[in-house]
N, C-alpha and C positions, 0 to 999 in steps of 0.2 A: 738488541738481544735476540738470539735465535730461539727456536723451540727446544723442547726437552731432548737431551742427547740420548741416543739409543743405548750407548754403553753404560750409562748411569742406571737405566732401568734394568739392564741385564745384571749388573752388579747387585742391585737390591734384591732381585729374584734369587740369585745364588746365595745371598746371605740368609734369606728366609727359608729356602728349601734345601740348602746344602747340608752335608753331614755335620752333626754337632759332636763335640768331644764327650767321651763317656764320663759319667759322674765319678767323682773320686770314691775309692773304697771306704766304706764306713769303718771307722776305728774308734772303739770306746775311749772315752777320755781317760787319761793316765796310762793307757796301754801303748804298746809300740807295734807298728805295722811296717816293718822294714821293706817288705814286698807285699803286693796286693793280696796274695793268697795265704799270708801268714799273720798270726796274731799272738803277741807275747804279753801276758798279763800276770807275771809272777810277782809275789810279795806286794800285792796291792790291797790287802785286807778286805777283799770282796767277800760278802756273805751270801751272794747268789751269783749265778752266771749272768753276765751282762746281756741285756735283751736287744742289743743293736748289732748283733753279729751279721756280717755280710753273707748272703747265700752262696757266694762264690769262694768262700774261704775253704782252704784245704788242710791247714795245720793250725792247731790251737794249743797254746800252753797256758794253763790256768793253775799251775802248781803253786803250792805254798800260799794259799789264801785261807779263808774261813768259811768256805762253801759247805753247807750242811745237808742239802737234799738235792736230788736231780729229778726234775719232772719233765713232761713232754714239752713244755714251753721252753725249757732250758736250751734245747738244740733243734727246735722246730725248723724245718726247711733247709737244713744244712746237708743237702744230698751229695755234695762234693767232698765233704770232710773225710780225710784219710788218716790223720793223726790227732789224737786227743789226749792231752796230758793233764791229769787232775790229781797228781800225787801231792801228799802233804797238806791235805785239807781236813775237814771235819765231817766228811760225808758219812752219814749213818744209814741212809736209805736210798734206794733207786726205785722210783715209782714204776710200776708195770708199764711197759711201752715207752718209757722215757727216752730211749735211744732209737726208737723204731724208724726214725727218718734218716738214720746214718747208714744207709745201705752200702756206701763206699768205704766205710771206716776199716782200716787195716790194723791199727795199733791203738789200744786203750790202756792207759796206765792209771790205776786207782790205788797204787801202793801208799802205805802210811795214811790210811783214813780210819774210820770208826765203824765200818760195815760189820754187822753181826750175823747176817744171813744173806745168802744169795737165793732169791726167790725165782720160781718159774715165771718167765715173762719179763724179768728185769733186763735181759739182754736180747730181747726179741728184735729181729730185723737186722742183726749184724752178720749178714751172710758172708761178707768178705773179710771178717776179722781174722787175722792170723796170729796176733800176739795179745795176750790178756794178762795184765799184771794186777793181782789182787793180794800180793804179799803184804805182811805186816799190817793187817787190819785186826778186827776182833771176831772174825768169822767163827761161829760155832756150828754152822750147818750150811751145806750146799744142797738145796732141795732137789729131789729127783727131777730130771729133765730140765734143770736150770740152764744147761748149755745146749739144749737141743736147738738145731737150726744154725749153729755156728760151724757149718760144714768145712770152712777153710781154716779152722783153728789148728795151729801147729805147736804153739808154746803157751803153757799155762803155769803161772806162779801162784801157789797157795801157801807158800812157806811163811812161817812166823805168825800163824793164826792160832785158834783155839779148837781146831777140829778134833773131836774125839771119835767120830765115826764118819763114814762116807758110804752112801748108798750105792749099789751096783750101777744104777742109772745116773749117778751123780756126775759122771764124766762122759756120758753119751752126748755126742755132738750131732748125730744123725741116726736115722733108722735105715737098715738095709733089709728089705722084704719083711718089715715089721720087727726086725731084731735090732736092739741097740748096738751102736758101733761108735768108736772113738777115733778121731783123726789126729790125735796128739802125737808129736814126735819128741817133745821135751815136757816133763812134768816135775814140778817142785812141790814136795809135800813135807819138807824138812821143818823141824821146829814146831810141831803141833802136839796134840795129845792122843795120837793114834796108837791103840794097842793092837789093832788088827785091821785087815781089809777083807771084804768079801772076796772069796776065791776067784770069782768071775770078773772082778772089776777091771783088771788089766788084760784079761784074755781077749777082750773086745777091742784092744788097741794094738793092732798089728804093726803100726808104723812107729810105735814107741821105741826110742833109742837111748834116751837119757832120763833117768829117774832118780830123784833125790829123796831119800827117806830118813836121813840121819836126824837125831835129836827128837825122836819119838819114844815113848815108853812101851816098846813092842812086847807083847805077851807071847812067849815062845811055847811051842807045842805043835800039835797036829795042824792047827789052823794056820800056822805059818809056813807049812811045807810047800804050799803053792809057790812061794817065792823062789824055790829052787828052779822052777821053770823059767825064771828070768835069765838064767845063765846062758850066755852065748847069743843073746838077742842083739845082733849087730855089734858095733864097736862102742856102744854107749856105756854109761855108768849106771850101776844100780847101787847107790850108796845107802848104807844103813842096813843092808841085808845080811852082812857077814856076822854081826853080833847075834842075830836071831838064830842063824844056823849053828853057830858055835855052842850056844846054850842048849839047842836041841841035842847035839851030839854028846853033851855032858849029862843028858838025862834030866834036865830041869824043865819044868812046865808040864 
């Protein structure tokens, strides 16, 4: 028998020091991860966000569950997340700073939940968010500056809620030399309880091109005349304005 073979020692060294396969992406039980960067967990009766989400995840669909609250622990460390779908749950509250780790998030869908108020700080940290869906909740108020810091926001859906008033700063997404400004291009306010809007609310939204106002109990009169200034702002739609103007011309209000 000869001594140890040099190639055997070399093979052992390569096995010990060579590159190892990357660990498999963590996928919560009962969910589907068709690709490593996506997670699909619809209709799973979850009462909370699963706590085993992979930090490399980019798209998450948690629609149609029974999730009731969002806290910072819900999405901690998900710095690459770009799409988050939470529609059709029972979310009644978003804890302040709950989404602050989601700096890359571009789309957030919270339609058909039970939110009653949007508080200052609830959406803190979402600097790249461009589309926000809050339609068909139970929103009665949007606190002043609740959207501040969402400098990339272009579409906001607030239709199908219970909003009876909206503060002038309620749509402000940033400050320009200390003055509130709004970056929205599309705004849905249809199907609420709005009788009027402060005259300066939309004056701070120079990019606004599509505005849905129908299905609100507008009180016609002098307070509604600012809506005439919406005429001709691009090719967008200003739905719900015509009835208010017609009532004014008829002398009602």
